[in-house]
N, C-alpha and C positions, 0 to 999 in steps of 0.2 A: 504493499500499500504506500503510494507516494502521496502526500498532501500538498509537498512544495517540490516542483521540479527545479532543475539547474537554472533555467530561464529567470524563474521568479527569485531564485536565491541570489544571481547575479544582478539582477534588476534592484534587487533590495540593496546590495552591497553597493552598488553604482550610486544610487541614490542617497544613501548615508554618505558617501564621499562627497557628493555635490552639496548636500546640506550643511555639512561640516564647514564648507568653503563658502558659505552665504554670499551672495552677491557677486562671487568671482567666477572666472570661467576655469574649468579644468579641462586638459585634454584627455581623449580617449586613451592615449597611450599611458599617460600617468595614472588612471584609474585601473587600468588593466595590469601594469606593474605593480602598484601598491597593493592592489586585492587578489593578485594572482587569478585574473580572469582572461582567457584566452581573447586576443585583441578583436579579431574579425566577429567572433562571436558577440562580444561587447558591442562593437559597432552597430550589429543588427538590433539588439535590445535598445541602445540608444536611440535609433532612427524611429522604433516603435514608440517608445516614450515622448519623442517629440511628436508623432502622430497624435498622440493621446493628449498633448498640451501639458505634460508634466515638468518637460525640460525644454529648453531653447538652446540653439547651436549658434555659433560665429564663426565665420572662416577668418583665417589669417594667422599671424604670429602671436598676436594676443587672444586668440580664439579659442574655441573649445565648447564645453558645455556648462550649462548653469541652469539652477532650479528656476522654474517659471510658476510653480504652483507651490503654496505654502505647505511645508512638510507635515504639518499637521493636518493637513486635508486630504493626504495621500494615504490611504489604508492599505494593510496587506491584503484585503479581499479584494481592492482594486487591481492591485499587480496580480494576483492569483488569475483573477477573471481576463486580463489583458494577454497574459503569457500561457494559460493553460486551460481556460475555461471555467465553468462553475467549480466551487468547491466539491470535491467528490472523493469519498473515502473507500468507495466499491466500484470495481468494474462490472458490475451486474449486468447481464444481457438486457434488462427492462429498460437500461439507459440507451441503448444503441437502437434497439428494435423490439417488438413485443416478444417478451419471453413466454413460452409455453407453461411455465410454471408461476407467472405473475399472480393468478388468482390465489394460489396455494403458497405463496411465499412467505414464510413466518418472519423473515428478516426484513423484507422490504420497507416496511412502515418504520422500523427502529432505525435501519440505516439513514432513511430520509430524515428522521429526528435528529440524529446524530450529525449528519451533514449541516443541518439547521443549527445546530450549537457551534459546531466548528465555524461555520461561516459568521456567526454571531460575535464569537471571541476574536477571530481575525479583524473584524469590523472595528474591534476596539484598538486595535494596534496601528499605529501610524508611524511614519517615517520619523517624524517629528519626536514621537514617545520613544523609539528605539534611539535614536540620537542622544537624547537626554539621559536615558538608562546607559548607554556607552560611555558618555562623557562622566556620569556618575561613578562608573566602574573605574575607570581610568584615573579618578581622583582617589579612590580607596586604595587602588593598586594599579600603578602606571603601565606594569609589564603583562598584566592579567587580560585585560579585554581589548579585542579587535574587533574590526568589522566584521571578518570573515568567520 
């Protein structure tokens, strides 16, 4: 069961890097290097985040990427939906097509309830909250907390 894919994980890391440098442009190369994200993979994620108005880009020597949206308004649920679709804890057949066991499936409603709870909890987690948690952890133990 994968609740978060690499796409979502890397997008969160990239947004944390950008949010930490509020109001400044940061190059994709520096984000990739600092946070151990494959560069070409990151470029695709950044383009998708531009398309969803989360970040902006600027060409040139002083260019790069910068937050467009307030980090406290970007939820993990939004990122999951952008990069992997709805929150899903099961790959049951009833998601993709009508399952022959749908009427008799004892887990179906429980799975749907659990997914709703997970989605609700992820909705409470924002990039801003994660950044504050990271900064607090760094103040307590500067070598213990990292974005990745």
